[in-house]
C-alpha positions in Angstrom: 18.9 -18.2 -29.9 20.7 -19.0 -26.6 18.8 -18.8 -23.2 20.3 -18.5 -19.7 17.8 -19.3 -16.9 18.6 -17.8 -13.5 16.9 -19.5 -10.4 17.4 -19.0 -6.7 17.3 -21.1 -3.6 17.6 -21.3 0.1 16.2 -17.7 0.8 14.9 -14.8 -1.0 16.8 -11.5 -1.7 20.2 -13.4 -2.8 20.5 -10.9 -5.6 19.3 -12.9 -8.7 18.4 -9.7 -10.4 21.8 -8.2 -9.9 23.4 -11.5 -10.8 21.5 -11.5 -14.2 22.3 -7.9 -14.9 26.1 -8.3 -14.0 26.2 -11.4 -16.2 24.7 -9.4 -19.1 27.3 -6.7 -18.6 30.1 -9.4 -18.8 28.6 -10.9 -22.0 28.4 -7.3 -23.5 32.1 -6.9 -22.7 32.8 -9.5 -25.2 30.7 -7.8 -27.9 27.6 -9.9 -27.4 24.1 -8.5 -27.6 22.0 -9.5 -24.7 18.3 -9.2 -23.7 16.5 -10.0 -20.5 13.2 -11.3 -19.1 11.9 -11.5 -15.6 9.2 -14.1 -14.6 7.4 -13.0 -11.5 5.3 -15.7 -9.6 2.9 -13.4 -8.0 -0.7 -13.4 -9.1 -1.0 -9.6 -9.5 -1.2 -8.6 -13.2 1.7 -6.2 -12.5 3.3 -4.6 -9.5 1.6 -1.2 -10.2 -1.0 -1.7 -7.4 1.4 -3.3 -4.9 2.7 -1.4 -1.8 6.5 -0.5 -2.2 6.8 -2.1 1.3 5.7 -5.4 -0.3 7.6 -5.4 -3.5 10.0 -2.4 -3.7 9.9 0.1 -6.4 7.8 0.0 -9.6 10.0 0.4 -12.5 8.5 2.0 -15.6 9.6 1.1 -19.1 9.7 3.3 -22.2 6.6 1.9 -23.5 4.7 2.5 -20.2 4.8 -1.0 -18.6 4.9 -1.0 -14.7 7.3 -3.8 -13.9 9.6 -5.4 -11.5 12.6 -3.2 -10.2 15.1 -5.8 -11.5 14.4 -4.5 -15.0 16.0 -1.3 -13.7 19.1 -3.2 -12.9 19.1 -4.7 -16.4 19.0 -1.2 -18.1 21.6 0.3 -15.6 24.2 -2.4 -16.3 23.7 -2.9 -20.0 22.5 -1.4 -23.2 19.4 -3.4 -23.3 16.1 -1.5 -23.4 13.2 -3.0 -21.5 9.7 -3.2 -22.6 6.4 -4.6 -21.5 7.4 -8.0 -23.0 10.4 -8.3 -20.7 8.4 -8.9 -17.5 5.7 -11.5 -17.2 3.6 -12.4 -14.0 1.6 -15.4 -13.1 -1.4 -13.0 -13.2 -0.7 -12.0 -16.8 -0.3 -15.6 -17.8 -3.5 -16.9 -16.2 -5.4 -13.9 -17.5 -4.2 -14.6 -21.0 -5.1 -18.3 -20.9 -8.5 -17.7 -19.3 -9.3 -15.0 -22.0 -8.4 -17.5 -24.7 -10.6 -20.1 -23.2 -13.5 -17.8 -23.0 -13.0 -17.0 -26.7 -13.1 -20.8 -27.4 -9.5 -20.8 -28.7 -8.8 -24.2 -27.1 -11.7 -25.8 -28.9 -13.4 -27.2 -25.8 -10.3 -28.8 -24.3 -9.8 -29.0 -20.5 -7.4 -26.1 -19.5 -4.5 -27.4 -17.4 -1.3 -26.1 -15.9 0.4 -28.4 -18.4 0.3 -27.8 -21.3 -1.7 -24.5 -21.4 -0.1 -22.5 -18.6 3.4 -23.8 -19.4 2.9 -23.2 -23.2 1.8 -19.6 -22.5 4.9 -19.1 -20.5 7.2 -20.5 -23.2 5.6 -18.4 -25.9 6.3 -15.2 -23.9 9.9 -16.2 -23.3 10.3 -16.9 -27.1 8.7 -13.5 -28.0 11.6 -11.6 -26.1 14.6 -12.0 -28.3 15.1 -9.4 -31.2 16.7 -10.3 -34.5 20.2 -9.1 -33.4 20.1 -10.7 -29.9 22.7 -13.3 -29.1 21.4 -14.6 -25.7 18.5 -13.9 -23.5 18.9 -14.0 -19.6 15.7 -15.1 -18.0 15.3 -14.6 -14.3 12.7 -16.6 -12.4 11.4 -14.8 -9.3 10.9 -16.4 -5.9 12.7 -19.4 -4.4 12.9 -23.0 -5.6 10.3 -24.9 -3.5 7.8 -22.1 -3.6 4.4 -23.4 -5.0 4.0 -20.2 -7.0 7.0 -20.6 -9.1 6.5 -24.2 -10.1 4.7 -23.6 -13.5 7.6 -21.2 -14.4 10.3 -23.8 -13.5 8.4 -26.6 -15.4 8.2 -24.3 -18.5 12.0 -23.7 -18.5 12.6 -27.4 -17.9 10.7 -28.0 -21.1 12.6 -25.3 -22.9 15.7 -27.4 -22.9 13.9 -30.2 -24.7 12.3 -27.9 -27.3 15.1 -25.6 -28.3 18.0 -28.0 -27.8 20.3 -28.7 -24.9 23.0 -26.8 -26.6 21.0 -23.6 -26.4 19.9 -23.6 -22.8 21.9 -23.1 -19.6 20.7 -23.0 -16.0 22.3 -20.9 -13.4 21.3 -21.5 -9.8 22.0 -18.7 -7.2 22.3 -20.1 -3.7 23.8 -19.4 -0.3 27.0 -20.5 1.4 26.8 -19.1 4.9 29.8 -18.6 7.2 29.1 -19.8 10.7 31.2 -17.6 13.0 31.0 -19.9 16.1 32.2 -22.9 14.1 34.5 -20.9 11.9 33.2 -22.7 8.8 31.5 -22.1 5.5 28.4 -24.4 5.2 27.5 -26.0 1.9 24.4 -28.0 3.1 21.9 -25.3 2.2 23.3 -25.4 -1.3 23.1 -29.0 -1.6 19.4 -29.1 -0.4 18.5 -26.4 -2.8 20.1 -28.0 -5.8 18.4 -31.4 -4.7 15.1 -29.6 -4.8 15.7 -28.1 -8.3 16.9 -31.6 -9.6 13.7 -33.1 -8.3 11.8 -30.7 -10.5 13.9 -32.1 -13.4 16.4 -29.2 -13.7 20.2 -29.8 -13.3 22.0 -26.6 -12.8 25.0 -25.9 -15.2 26.5 -23.3 -12.9 26.0 -22.5 -9.2 26.5 -18.9 -8.0 27.3 -19.2 -4.2 26.4 -16.1 -2.4 28.8 -15.6 0.3 30.8 -13.0 2.2 34.3 -14.3 1.2 35.9 -16.0 -1.8 35.2 -19.8 -1.6 38.4 -22.0 -1.2 39.0 -24.8 -3.5 37.9 -27.5 -1.0 34.5 -25.9 -0.6 34.1 -25.6 -4.4 35.2 -29.3 -4.7 32.6 -30.3 -2.1 29.7 -28.4 -3.9 30.9 -29.9 -7.3 30.8 -33.5 -5.9 27.4 -33.3 -4.1 25.7 -31.1 -6.7 27.0 -33.0 -9.8 28.7 -30.1 -11.7 32.4 -29.5 -12.5 34.3 -27.4 -10.0 35.0 -24.7 -12.4 31.2 -24.1 -12.6 31.0 -23.3 -8.9 31.3 -19.5 -8.8 31.8 -17.2 -5.8 29.1 -14.5 -5.7 30.8 -12.5 -3.0 29.4 -9.6 -1.1 30.9 -6.2 -2.5 30.6 -2.6 -1.3 29.1 -1.4 -4.6 26.7 -3.5 -6.8 28.7 -2.3 -9.8 31.7 -4.4 -8.6 29.7 -7.6 -9.2 30.7 -7.9 -13.0 34.5 -7.7 -11.9 34.1 -10.3 -9.3 32.2 -12.6 -11.7 34.9 -12.1 -14.4 37.6 -13.1 -12.0 35.7 -16.3 -11.3 35.5 -16.9 -15.0 31.6 -16.9 -15.2 31.6 -15.3 -18.6 34.0 -17.9 -19.9 32.0 -20.8 -18.6 28.7 -19.4 -20.1 30.4 -19.0 -23.5 31.9 -22.3 -23.5 28.7 -24.2 -22.5 26.5 -22.3 -24.9 29.1 -22.4 -27.7 28.9 -18.6 -28.0 31.7 -16.9 -30.0 33.2 -13.6 -28.7 32.8 -10.7 -31.1 35.6 -8.7 -29.7 38.4 -8.9 -27.1 37.1 -8.5 -23.5 36.7 -4.8 -22.9 35.1 -3.7 -19.6 35.3 0.1 -20.5 34.0 2.6 -19.8 31.9 0.8 -17.1 35.0 -0.4 -15.0 36.9 2.9 -15.1 33.8 4.9 -14.1 33.3 2.7 -11.0 37.0 2.7 -10.0 37.2 6.5 -10.4 34.2 6.9 -8.2 35.6 4.7 -5.6 38.7 6.9 -5.4 36.6 10.1 -4.9 37.4 12.0 -1.7 34.8 14.7 -2.0 31.5 14.0 -0.4 27.9 15.4 -0.1 24.9 14.3 2.0 21.5 14.3 0.2 18.3 14.0 2.3 15.7 12.0 0.6 12.3 12.7 2.1 9.7 9.9 1.7 7.4 7.7 3.5 8.8 4.4 2.3 12.3 5.1 3.7 12.3 1.9 5.9 12.6 -0.1 2.7 15.5 1.3 0.5 14.4 -0.8 -2.5 11.2 1.4 -2.7 13.5 4.1 -4.1 16.1 2.0 -5.8 16.4 4.0 -9.0 16.4 7.2 -7.0 19.4 6.0 -4.9 21.3 4.7 -7.9 20.7 7.8 -9.9 22.2 9.9 -7.1 25.2 7.8 -7.1 25.5 8.2 -10.8 25.3 12.0 -10.3 28.2 11.7 -7.9 30.2 9.8 -10.4 30.0 12.6 -12.9 31.1 15.0 -10.2 33.8 12.7 -8.7 31.9 13.0 -5.4 30.7 10.3 -3.0 27.0 10.6 -2.3 25.8 9.7 1.2 22.0 9.4 1.3 20.2 10.3 4.5 16.8 8.6 4.4 14.3 11.0 6.1 10.8 9.9 7.1 8.4 12.6 5.9 6.3 11.9 9.0 9.1 12.3 11.5 11.9 14.5 10.2 13.0 16.3 13.4 16.1 18.5 12.9 17.6 16.0 10.2 17.4 18.6 7.5 20.1 20.7 9.0 22.8 18.0 8.2 22.2 17.7 4.4 23.6 19.5 1.5 20.8 18.9 -0.9 17.1 17.8 -0.5 15.2 15.4 -2.8 11.5 14.6 -2.6 10.7 11.6 -4.8 7.4 10.4 -6.4 4.7 8.6 -4.5 1.0 8.1 -4.1 -1.5 8.9 -1.1 -1.6 11.8 1.3 0.4 10.2 4.1 3.6 12.3 4.9 2.6 15.1 2.4 2.8 18.0 5.0 6.3 16.8 6.0 7.4 16.9 2.3 6.0 20.4 2.0 7.8 21.5 5.2 11.1 20.1 3.8 10.6 22.0 0.6 9.8 25.2 2.4 13.1 24.7 4.3 15.0 24.2 1.2 13.6 27.1 -0.6 14.1 29.6 2.4 17.6 28.5 3.1 18.9 28.3 -0.4 19.6 24.6 -0.3 19.6 22.7 -3.6 16.2 21.1 -4.1 15.1 18.3 -6.5 11.3 17.3 -6.7 10.3 14.4 -8.8 6.6 13.7 -9.8 4.8 14.1 -6.5 7.9 15.9 -5.3 7.3 18.6 -7.9 3.7 18.8 -7.1 4.5 19.3 -3.4 6.8 22.1 -4.5 4.0 23.8 -6.4 1.6 23.4 -3.3 4.3 24.9 -1.0 5.0 27.8 -3.2 1.2 28.5 -3.7 0.6 28.5 0.0 3.6 30.4 1.3 4.5 32.8 -1.5 1.3 33.3 -3.5 -1.0 33.6 -0.4 -3.2 30.7 -1.4 -3.2 29.3 2.2 -5.5 26.3 1.5 -3.8 25.3 -1.9 -3.7 21.6 -2.4 -3.9 18.9 -4.9 -7.4 17.5 -5.7 -5.8 14.0 -5.1 -5.8 14.8 -1.4 -8.3 17.6 -1.0 -10.9 17.4 -3.7 -12.8 20.5 -2.6 -9.8 22.8 -2.2 -10.3 26.4 -3.1 -6.9 26.6 -4.9 -6.5 23.2 -6.9 -3.0 23.9 -8.1 -2.5 20.3 -8.9 -5.5 18.5 -10.6 -6.3 16.1 -13.4 -6.3 18.1 -16.5 -8.9 17.7 -19.3 -6.1 17.6 -21.9 -4.4 14.8 -20.1 -7.5 12.5 -20.5 -6.9 12.7 -24.3 -3.2 11.6 -23.8 -3.7 8.6 -21.5 -3.6 5.5 -23.5 -2.1 3.0 -20.8 -2.7 2.2 -17.2 -6.4 3.3 -16.9 -6.1 6.8 -15.3 -2.4 7.1 -15.3 0.1 8.8 -17.7 2.7 6.0 -18.2 5.8 5.6 -20.3 7.8 8.0 -22.4 6.6 11.4 -23.5 8.1 14.5 -25.2 9.0 17.6 -23.3 10.0 20.9 -24.8 12.5 22.9 -22.8 12.9 26.7 -22.8 16.2 28.1 -23.6 18.2 30.0 -21.0 16.9 27.8 -18.2 18.7 25.4 -15.8 16.9 22.5 -17.4 18.2 23.6 -20.8 21.7 24.1 -19.5 21.6 20.5 -18.1 20.1 18.7 -21.1 21.7 20.9 -23.8 18.8 20.5 -26.0 15.1 21.8 -26.5 13.3 18.4 -26.8 13.7 15.5 -24.4 11.9 12.3 -23.8 11.3 11.1 -20.2 9.2 8.4 -18.6 6.1 9.3 -16.4 3.9 7.5 -13.8 1.2 9.7 -12.4 -2.4 10.8 -12.6 -2.4 14.5 -11.5 -0.8 17.5 -13.2 0.1 21.2 -12.6 -3.1 23.1 -13.0 -2.6 25.4 -16.0 -5.3 27.7 -14.7 -2.7 29.1 -12.2 0.1 29.4 -14.8 0.1 33.3 -14.8 0.2 33.5 -10.9 3.3 31.4 -10.8 5.2 33.0 -13.7 4.8 36.5 -12.5 6.1 35.5 -9.0 9.5 34.1 -9.7 8.7 30.5 -10.8 9.8 29.5 -14.2 7.8 26.9 -16.0 10.8 25.6 -18.0 9.5 22.5 -19.6 6.1 21.6 -21.0 4.4 19.1 -23.3 4.6 19.9 -27.1 1.2 21.5 -27.1 2.2 23.6 -24.1 -0.8 22.3 -22.0 1.0 20.1 -19.5 3.9 21.5 -17.3 6.7 19.2 -17.0 9.4 21.2 -15.2 9.5 24.1 -12.8 12.4 26.1 -11.5 12.8 28.9 -9.0 14.7 31.7 -10.5 16.4 33.2 -7.5 17.7 30.1 -5.9 21.0 28.2 -6.2 19.3 25.2 -7.7 15.5 24.5 -7.2 13.8 22.2 -9.7 10.8 20.0 -9.9 10.0 17.7 -12.8 6.7 15.8 -13.5 8.5 12.8 -15.0 10.9 10.3 -13.5 14.5 11.0 -14.8 15.9 8.3 -12.5 14.6 5.6 -14.8 17.1 6.6 -17.5 20.2 7.0 -15.5 23.0 4.7 -15.4 26.8 4.6 -14.6 27.6 5.2 -18.2 24.8 7.7 -18.9 24.6 9.7 -15.7 21.3 11.6 -16.0 21.9 15.4 -16.5 19.3 16.5 -13.9 21.0 14.4 -11.2 24.4 15.4 -12.4 23.5 19.1 -12.1 21.7 18.4 -8.6 24.8 16.9 -7.2 27.1 19.6 -8.6 24.9 22.3 -7.0 25.0 20.3 -3.7 28.7 20.1 -3.9 29.1 23.8 -4.5 26.7 24.6 -1.8 28.5 22.4 0.6 31.9 23.9 -0.3 30.6 27.5 0.1 29.0 26.8 3.5 32.2 25.0 4.6 34.2 28.1 3.6 31.8 30.4 5.5 32.1 28.2 8.7 35.9 28.2 8.4 35.9 32.1 8.1 33.6 32.3 11.1 35.9 30.2 13.2 38.9 32.2 12.1 37.2 35.5 12.9 36.2 34.2 16.3 39.8 33.1 17.0 41.1 36.5 16.1 38.6 38.1 18.4 39.6 35.9 21.2 
């Protein structure tokens, strides 16, 4: 098995996750089968309890693991399917080692970072590859020099000794800033970062230089000299307009060739970037545009809704339509809703901003604007409809109002029997049966689907009859019919809420059908409204 370890230096947020995902895409273009791992240095067991402002989106795998958002990049760029074994944190490692010590598995030995912690890390890395995998790309979170990531760096240093130097390659992502006043690209940050990595005992084989322009040969030669690597191993990681252009830039810089040569990987087909590259190029040529308003409370940090924003772009790809996202704070919406062609309310936790989300949903319902509610977004749609259509003025979720007279959202007793992971949460992939003749069925084209969940509360089935007789279609449910998964409003252009997270299964190649249909409805709604405005202008001109 071949291992590629990706580290980062100088500053955080250089794009190690995207670099890993794009590299995986390149190797797949040669017919190789790739797998991934993310090592996170924080002491939390997983990011599930962390604020999105701290860590961004929590990505949920098919088997119900709450993981780092970079696993979403890995799945969007490649065919690899992530699971709980693909993300490990310091918290998980120490918890495992301490548990073993308490059971006496170390036979009275003194537990130390070396060898016990590093051995646990290596065992988790070695557990990732499947029998058909050709290479594992392992990203180490944090920045070289941080005390938290030292055990991970030590573990990957030891890997080269244990599995053989011909089977391990180190890629270091660093920064080459352009100083405008001096009109110069500066290599000193990269030199210092590599020096710090070498002090740990790791000599990078390839350096990815994050910069805003292609590096000239003299800059590459300078980095090569001072960082002790061949010039052809200094790769420009240039800023691009779309993250999906990164594989193309890396291929032009021969990153894939360098990796394959250094690891002795044999191509299994001629280089084939399709259909990935054509989809991206066609999208960039799109001239149609729609604006989607995303109503949330974490909008100041776009990474909190990373999979949502990417899935909207994928929906635009399928409709040859550029998607502009207007991020709207659910606590301070003002008149921003008037400028959008579709409204999306994503998932979340906590009562902050709930009333703003309900107001936005009411606006979408009353003005026939395409609406898409995901997880909490669906629950807010249920609350809004109960209050303003069914006359249940105090309707709410027991998550926010435990004593509400109309608990239209609640923890269902049947749900308690289903939960097997995450304490009180329903996590991972579950089956959903879709009714024929519904918008959901038209989108999926099948009666049974599997989607990923991350929530505690459900539609309260005690109110099913009230909703169904008033114009709401409960178009998707669990196989036993007890848990509502999808709701639709019958007399509306496109009004849908789902209890699951479809954004976690969307990619440029597989554009999720619900996002495709949502963007299509928004595009048609925009075209209709534009025609109406044009007709009104012409009528006014004739009158004048």
